[in-house]
C-alpha positions in Angstrom: 82.7 110.0 104.6 81.3 113.5 104.5 80.5 115.4 101.3 83.7 117.4 101.2 85.9 114.2 101.7 84.0 112.6 98.8 84.5 115.7 96.6 88.2 115.7 97.4 88.5 112.0 96.5 86.6 112.5 93.2 88.5 115.7 92.1 91.9 115.0 93.5 92.4 111.3 92.7 93.3 111.9 89.0 95.9 114.4 90.0 97.4 112.1 92.6 97.4 109.1 90.2 99.1 111.2 87.5 102.0 111.6 90.0 102.3 107.8 90.4 100.5 107.8 93.8 97.2 106.9 95.3 95.0 108.3 98.1 95.0 106.2 101.2 92.6 108.3 103.3 91.0 111.7 103.4 89.8 113.4 106.6 88.0 116.8 106.7 86.6 117.9 110.1 84.0 120.5 110.8 86.7 123.1 111.3 88.0 122.5 107.7 91.2 120.8 108.9 92.0 118.5 106.0 94.4 115.6 106.0 95.2 113.8 102.8 97.2 110.6 103.2 99.0 109.4 100.1 101.2 106.5 99.1 103.3 105.9 95.9 102.2 103.1 93.7 105.5 101.3 93.1 108.1 103.2 95.1 108.5 105.1 98.4 106.7 108.4 98.8 109.0 111.3 99.1 108.9 115.0 100.2 108.7 116.1 96.6 105.5 114.2 96.1 103.9 115.8 99.2 105.0 119.3 98.1 103.8 118.9 94.5 100.4 117.4 95.6 100.0 120.1 98.2 100.5 122.7 95.5 98.1 120.9 93.2 95.4 120.7 96.0 95.7 124.5 96.5 95.2 125.1 92.8 91.9 123.1 92.9 90.6 124.6 96.1 91.4 128.2 96.8 92.5 128.4 100.4 91.3 132.0 100.8 87.9 131.2 99.4 87.4 127.9 101.3 89.4 128.7 104.6 91.0 125.4 105.3 94.2 124.0 106.8 95.8 121.2 104.7 98.1 118.4 105.8 99.5 116.3 103.0 101.2 113.2 104.4 102.5 109.8 103.5 100.8 106.7 105.0 103.8 106.0 107.3 105.4 102.7 108.2 103.8 102.6 111.7 100.2 102.8 110.6 98.0 99.9 109.7 96.9 99.5 106.0 93.7 101.3 105.3 93.3 100.6 101.6 93.4 97.5 99.3 96.1 99.2 97.2 98.4 99.2 100.2 97.9 95.5 100.6 98.6 94.9 96.9 101.7 97.1 97.0 103.0 95.1 100.1 102.8 91.7 98.4 106.0 89.7 99.0 106.9 91.7 102.1 106.8 90.9 105.8 103.8 92.3 107.7 102.7 92.4 111.3 99.2 91.0 111.7 96.8 91.6 114.6 94.0 89.0 114.2 90.7 89.1 115.9 90.9 87.4 119.3 94.2 89.0 120.1 96.6 86.8 118.1 99.6 88.7 116.8 102.1 87.3 114.3 104.6 88.2 111.5 103.9 86.8 108.1 104.7 87.3 104.4 101.8 88.9 102.6 101.4 86.5 99.6 98.2 87.8 98.0 95.5 90.4 98.5 92.1 91.0 96.9 88.7 92.4 97.9 88.0 89.3 100.0 91.1 89.3 102.1 94.8 88.3 102.3 96.9 85.2 102.0 99.6 85.0 104.6 102.6 82.7 104.9 104.0 82.3 108.4 105.7 79.7 110.6 104.5 78.5 114.0 106.0 76.1 116.5 103.5 73.2 116.9 103.4 69.8 118.6 103.8 67.1 115.9 102.9 63.5 116.5 106.1 61.4 117.1 108.2 64.4 118.1 109.0 65.4 121.7 109.7 69.0 121.0 107.5 71.4 119.0 108.7 71.9 115.5 108.3 74.9 113.2 105.4 74.4 110.7 104.8 76.7 107.8 101.3 77.8 107.1 99.8 79.4 104.0 96.4 80.7 105.1 93.7 82.9 103.8 92.2 85.5 106.1 89.2 87.6 105.3 89.3 91.2 106.3 86.7 90.6 109.1 89.1 88.1 110.7 91.9 90.8 111.0 92.1 93.8 113.3 95.1 95.3 111.5 98.0 94.7 109.2 101.0 97.0 109.1 104.5 96.8 107.6 106.9 94.8 109.7 110.1 96.8 110.4 113.4 95.1 111.3 116.6 96.8 112.2 119.3 94.3 110.9 
């Protein structure tokens, strides 16, 4: 994290949280292209949030004085979680997990904390005394270093 990204997080976080949102990520490159990714705490982010926070950002950092290009965006459903608050918000929902070693599966995110996540999922396994594999439910804890990515699981029912 560069110095400007750190400054943005420090000064802008209270403004974002006052709107009922949180900062997922901040990127500021050497050409002063700034991207602030936000998520709502207990609801879906909407265009009004992005517009209001864009305006608030410009009030803190004068664009004419600092010469930057700003993109205010939501975290998006297709992106992996980048922030513990996203994991906590997603508790009780289905997520797509890419574990280290290439294993990919869908699970319910049961719990999340600084150490990792608890996931509930079903896998067909060979069971003694049965000819066919049967579906077995697992409730396992994964540390963050055991996981490549976790993202919302989207279904079109």
